[in-house]
C-alpha positions as CSV (number, residue, x, y, z in Angstrom):
1,A,74.2,180.6,61.9
2,M,71.9,178.5,64.1
3,L,69.1,181.0,63.6
4,A,69.6,180.9,59.9
5,R,69.5,177.2,59.7
6,R,66.3,177.1,61.8
7,L,64.6,179.7,59.5
8,A,65.6,177.7,56.5
9,A,64.3,174.5,58.0
10,G,61.0,176.2,58.8
11,A,60.7,177.4,55.2
12,F,61.4,173.9,54.0
13,A,58.8,172.4,56.3
14,S,56.2,174.9,55.3
15,G,56.7,174.1,51.6
16,R,58.2,177.4,50.5
17,C,61.5,175.6,49.8
18,R,60.9,172.3,48.0
19,R,64.4,171.0,48.0
20,P,67.0,170.7,50.8
21,V,69.5,172.3,48.5
22,A,67.6,175.6,48.5
23,A,67.5,175.5,52.3
24,D,71.3,175.1,52.5
25,A,71.8,177.9,50.0
26,A,69.6,180.2,52.0
27,A,71.4,179.3,55.2
28,A,74.8,179.9,53.6
29,A,73.6,183.4,52.4
30,L,72.5,184.4,55.8
31,V,75.7,183.2,57.4
32,R,77.8,185.2,54.9
33,G,75.6,188.3,55.5
34,A,76.2,188.1,59.2
35,G,79.9,188.2,58.6
36,L,80.6,184.8,60.1
37,V,82.1,183.5,56.9
38,P,84.3,185.5,54.5
39,P,82.4,186.3,51.3
40,V,83.3,184.5,48.1
41,S,85.4,186.6,45.7
42,P,83.8,187.5,42.4
43,R,86.4,185.4,40.5
44,A,85.7,182.3,42.6
45,S,82.0,183.0,42.2
46,A,82.3,183.2,38.5
47,A,84.3,180.0,38.4
48,A,81.9,178.1,40.7
49,P,79.2,176.2,38.6
50,S,75.6,176.7,39.2
51,A,73.2,174.0,40.2
52,P,72.7,171.8,37.2
53,S,69.2,171.9,35.6
54,S,69.8,169.3,32.9
55,A,72.1,166.5,31.9
56,G,74.5,169.1,30.3
57,G,74.8,170.9,33.6
58,L,75.5,167.6,35.4
59,S,78.3,166.8,33.0
60,A,79.9,170.2,33.5
61,R,79.7,169.7,37.3
62,E,81.4,166.3,37.0
63,A,84.1,167.8,34.7
64,S,84.9,170.6,37.3
65,G,85.5,168.0,40.0
66,A,82.6,169.1,42.2
67,P,80.4,166.4,43.7
68,A,77.3,165.7,41.7
69,L,73.9,166.4,43.2
70,P,71.4,163.5,43.6
71,T,68.8,163.5,40.8
72,E,65.2,162.8,41.5
73,Q,64.2,159.2,40.7
74,P,60.8,158.7,39.0
75,Q,58.2,157.0,41.2
76,G,56.0,154.0,40.5
77,V,56.5,151.7,37.5
78,A,58.6,154.3,35.7
79,G,61.2,154.0,38.4
80,I,61.9,150.3,37.7
81,A,65.3,149.9,36.1
82,Y,66.2,146.7,34.1
83,R,69.8,145.7,34.3
84,G,71.9,143.0,32.8
85,P,72.6,139.4,34.0
86,L,72.8,138.9,37.8
87,E,76.4,137.7,37.5
88,E,77.4,141.1,36.1
89,D,75.8,143.2,38.7
90,V,78.7,144.8,40.5
91,Q,76.5,146.7,42.9
92,G,75.9,143.7,45.1
93,G,73.7,141.2,43.2
94,A,76.6,139.1,41.9
95,R,77.4,137.7,45.3
96,H,74.0,136.1,45.4
97,A,74.2,134.6,41.9
98,S,75.5,131.2,43.0
99,I,72.8,130.8,45.7
100,I,69.9,131.8,43.4
101,S,71.1,129.6,40.6
102,A,70.8,126.6,43.0
103,M,67.2,127.5,43.8
104,W,65.8,126.2,40.5
105,S,62.6,124.9,42.0
106,N,60.7,124.4,45.2
107,I,61.3,120.6,45.1
108,P,63.0,119.4,48.3
109,N,66.5,118.0,48.1
110,H,65.5,114.4,48.9
111,V,62.9,114.5,46.1
112,R,65.3,116.1,43.7
113,A,67.9,113.4,44.5
114,S,65.4,110.7,43.7
115,F,65.2,111.9,40.1
116,K,68.6,110.4,39.4
117,A,68.3,107.0,37.9
118,P,69.5,104.3,40.3
119,V,71.8,101.7,38.8
120,S,70.1,98.8,40.7
121,L,67.6,98.3,43.5
122,D,70.5,98.4,46.1
123,D,71.3,101.9,44.9
124,A,67.8,103.1,45.2
125,P,67.0,105.6,48.0
126,K,66.3,103.8,51.3
127,S,64.3,105.2,54.2
128,S,64.1,104.3,57.8
129,A,62.3,101.2,59.1
130,P,58.5,101.4,59.1
131,Q,57.0,102.7,62.2
132,L,55.3,100.4,64.6
133,I,51.8,101.8,64.0
134,D,52.2,101.2,60.2
135,R,53.2,97.6,60.7
136,V,50.3,97.0,63.1
137,A,47.8,98.6,60.7
138,S,49.1,96.5,57.8
139,Q,48.8,93.3,59.8
140,V,45.3,94.1,61.0
141,K,44.2,94.8,57.4
142,A,45.8,91.5,56.2
143,L,44.1,89.6,59.0
144,A,40.7,91.2,58.3
145,F,41.0,90.5,54.6
146,S,41.8,86.8,55.3
147,T,38.5,86.4,57.1
148,G,36.6,87.7,54.1
149,L,35.0,90.5,56.1
150,A,37.2,93.4,54.8
151,P,37.0,95.0,51.3
152,A,39.3,93.8,48.6
153,S,41.3,97.0,48.7
154,W,42.7,95.9,52.1
155,S,44.7,93.1,50.4
156,Q,48.4,93.2,49.8
157,S,48.0,93.7,46.0
158,S,51.6,93.1,45.0
159,A,51.9,89.9,47.0
160,L,48.7,88.3,45.6
161,Y,49.3,88.9,41.9
162,Y,49.2,85.7,39.8
163,D,48.8,83.7,43.1
164,G,52.6,83.9,43.5
165,A,53.3,81.9,40.3
166,I,55.4,84.7,38.8
167,P,57.9,86.4,41.1
168,L,57.9,90.2,41.1
169,A,60.6,92.7,42.0
170,P,60.3,93.5,45.7
171,Y,59.4,96.8,47.2
172,R,61.0,98.5,50.1
173,R,59.4,101.3,52.0
174,G,60.4,104.7,50.6
175,Q,61.7,103.1,47.3
176,T,61.3,105.2,44.1
177,A,63.1,102.9,41.7
178,A,61.0,100.5,39.6
179,Y,59.5,97.6,41.5
180,N,56.7,94.9,41.2
181,Y,57.7,94.0,37.6
182,P,58.2,90.4,36.4
183,Q,61.3,89.1,34.6
184,V,59.2,87.5,31.8
185,L,56.1,88.1,29.9
186,V,52.9,87.3,31.9
187,P,50.9,84.6,30.1
188,R,47.7,85.9,28.7
189,S,45.8,83.1,30.6
190,I,46.6,84.8,33.9
191,A,47.2,88.4,32.8
192,H,44.8,91.2,33.6
193,R,42.7,92.5,30.8
194,F,42.4,96.3,30.3
195,P,39.0,97.4,31.8
196,L,36.2,97.3,29.1
197,D,34.1,100.0,30.8
198,M,36.8,102.5,31.5
199,Y,35.9,105.7,29.7
200,V,38.7,108.3,29.2
201,D,38.8,111.8,27.7
202,P,41.5,112.9,25.3
203,V,43.1,116.2,26.2
204,F,42.1,117.6,22.8
205,Q,39.3,120.2,23.1
206,T,37.7,122.3,20.4
207,S,34.7,124.6,19.9
208,D,34.2,123.4,16.3
209,P,30.9,121.5,16.1
210,D,32.3,119.1,13.4
211,Q,35.3,118.2,15.7
212,K,33.4,117.9,19.1
213,A,32.8,114.2,18.6
214,R,36.6,113.5,18.7
215,A,36.8,115.2,22.1
216,K,34.1,113.0,23.8
217,A,34.9,110.3,26.3
218,H,35.3,106.8,24.9
219,T,36.5,103.4,26.0
220,L,40.2,102.9,25.6
221,F,39.9,99.1,25.1
222,N,39.0,99.5,21.5
223,R,42.1,101.6,20.8
224,L,44.3,98.8,22.1
225,Q,43.1,96.2,19.6
226,G,45.6,95.1,17.0
227,K,48.6,97.0,18.3
228,T,51.2,96.5,21.0
229,T,50.8,99.4,23.4
230,L,53.1,101.1,25.8
231,M,51.0,102.9,28.3
232,I,52.3,105.1,31.1
233,C,49.9,106.1,33.8
234,F,50.7,109.1,36.0
235,S,48.9,111.2,38.7
236,G,50.7,114.5,38.4
237,Q,52.6,114.1,41.7
238,P,56.2,115.5,41.8
239,M,57.7,112.2,40.6
240,A,54.7,111.1,38.6
241,G,54.4,114.0,36.2
242,L,54.9,114.5,32.5
243,Y,58.3,116.1,32.9
244,T,59.6,113.8,35.7
245,G,58.7,110.1,35.8
246,V,56.8,109.9,32.5
247,Q,59.6,111.6,30.6
248,R,62.2,109.4,32.3
249,W,60.6,106.3,30.9
250,L,60.0,107.8,27.5
251,D,63.7,108.7,27.2
252,V,65.0,105.2,27.9
253,V,62.4,103.0,26.1
254,T,60.4,104.9,23.5
255,E,63.0,105.1,20.7
256,E,63.6,101.4,20.4
257,F,59.9,100.5,21.1
258,S,58.5,102.9,18.5
259,A,61.0,101.5,15.9
260,R,59.1,98.3,15.9
261,T,56.1,97.8,13.7
262,N,52.5,98.1,14.8
263,T,53.2,99.8,18.1
264,Q,51.7,102.9,19.9
265,V,52.4,104.9,23.0
266,F,49.6,106.2,25.3
267,K,49.7,108.4,28.4
268,L,46.9,108.2,30.9
269,H,46.3,110.6,33.8
270,A,44.5,108.8,36.6
271,E,44.2,109.8,40.3
272,E,41.7,108.8,43.0
273,G,39.6,111.5,44.6
274,W,36.3,113.4,44.3
275,F,38.1,116.7,43.8
276,N,40.2,115.3,40.9
277,R,37.1,114.1,39.1
278,R,35.4,117.5,39.5
279,T,38.5,119.3,38.1
280,S,39.2,117.1,35.2
281,A,38.5,119.9,32.7
282,L,41.2,121.9,34.4
283,T,43.6,118.9,34.3
284,K,43.0,118.6,30.5
285,F,43.6,122.3,30.1
286,H,47.0,122.1,31.7
287,L,48.0,118.8,30.0
288,R,46.9,120.2,26.6
289,R,49.6,122.9,26.9
290,Q,52.3,120.5,28.0
291,V,52.1,117.8,25.3
292,N,53.0,118.1,21.6
293,E,50.2,118.7,19.1
294,D,50.6,115.1,17.7
295,E,50.0,113.7,21.3
296,L,46.6,115.4,21.9
297,F,44.8,112.2,21.0
298,T,47.2,109.8,22.7
299,T,47.1,111.6,26.1
300,F,44.0,110.8,28.2
301,V,42.4,111.8,31.5
302,Y,40.3,109.4,33.5
303,R,37.5,111.2,35.4
304,G,35.2,108.3,36.3
305,K,34.6,106.5,39.6
306,W,37.7,104.9,41.2
307,K,37.2,101.2,41.2
308,Y,39.2,98.5,42.8
309,E,39.2,96.5,39.6
310,Y,40.9,99.4,37.7
311,M,43.4,99.9,40.5
312,R,44.4,96.2,40.5
313,A,44.5,95.7,36.7
314,L,46.4,98.9,36.0
315,H,48.6,98.8,39.2
316,L,47.5,102.2,40.3
317,Y,48.1,101.6,44.1
318,D,51.0,104.1,44.4
319,K,50.0,107.6,43.2
320,E,53.5,109.0,44.0
321,L,55.2,107.0,41.2
322,P,54.4,106.4,37.5
323,V,53.1,103.1,36.2
324,V,54.4,101.4,33.0
325,L,52.2,98.9,31.2
326,L,53.0,96.8,28.2
327,I,49.7,95.7,26.6
328,D,49.4,93.2,23.8
329,A,47.2,93.4,20.7
330,M,44.3,91.7,22.6
331,G,44.2,94.3,25.4
332,Y,45.9,92.2,28.1
333,V,48.6,93.7,30.4
334,R,51.6,91.4,29.8
335,W,54.2,93.4,31.7
336,H,54.1,96.1,34.3
337,A,56.3,98.2,36.6
338,V,55.8,100.8,39.2
339,G,58.4,103.6,39.8
340,L,61.2,105.3,38.1
341,P,63.3,103.4,35.5
342,S,66.3,101.5,36.7
343,D,68.9,99.7,34.6
344,D,67.4,96.3,35.4
345,A,63.8,97.3,34.7
346,T,64.8,99.0,31.4
347,A,66.7,95.9,30.3
348,V,63.8,93.6,31.1
349,F,61.4,95.9,29.3
350,Q,63.4,95.8,26.1
351,T,63.6,92.0,26.2
352,V,59.9,91.4,26.8
353,A,58.9,94.1,24.3
354,S,60.8,92.4,21.6
355,R,59.3,89.0,22.5
356,L,55.8,90.5,22.5
357,A,56.3,92.1,19.2
358,A,57.3,88.8,17.7
359,E,54.5,86.9,19.4
360,R,51.9,85.4,17.1
361,K,48.4,86.7,17.6
362,N,46.1,84.0,18.8
363,F,42.8,83.9,20.7
364,A,43.6,81.2,23.1
């Protein structure tokens, strides 16, 4: 029997027998010929099924109670089998369904938790105390700015707005809820005007020669004249994207704001950096596929030089969070907030928006 199995294994290794089943059959025949195993009776031999060569043979083998032989699986792409839902996979995939369903994105848990709207500033996420090196660096910059030898970008922007005449919502390190917003409308006499020389590109693009003029860069200040504008600035960061921070603000303020007469809603993508300016075409390409068709001319991308005047007027000093601007019909920023919407910031916005809509237009 040992010699027969070795001969069969050698035949299988040399390629004369392609399947292990043929090797086992040859070994069994040699063993019966040697007289070591009693031969099978003709009646039993007739009752024993032959090796199935098709689906019908396999069904007959299963009906007779004999174990089914493994079938050859196709290789490559043809061997991929598509099954039903993961929860219904009884072969082992169902036990991982709950874990996989929780992995809905690659956003960390602390960032995902910050998406929830805080009820107030006290409920906003709080981080640990600032490190010593951060405090020292901040103090050094403030001291250098007070001497007049440092650039204007070293100043504490939120603390110097309106010379302290209008209190702003405070900011705590690590805070994601809205901050730096006033409780009243900022008077036009001390409000910041939207930059006159800030050219922006609409996300709309076309190859039609008759429509190319509509896709060129233009100043946004002219579009602000005569209407009350809600402008949301975002950088594309996890909490400052179209489907995160921007959408959160739109969900809570747009319906009531758009119901008023002579209003409009703009979205502006702006982020500092040489690389961002060079890839503005790619940014427009992605944004064009994320906004509705009727928003192609109200969603803009700024690809110009990053100026301190723009950063201060539009409150673009925190690229991790969206910026909400309420601009009057003369192009002045009358209310602003940085961060995700909170109950207090939303209530203040609705109040000042109604007052601004009822405000008489004057050139004083």
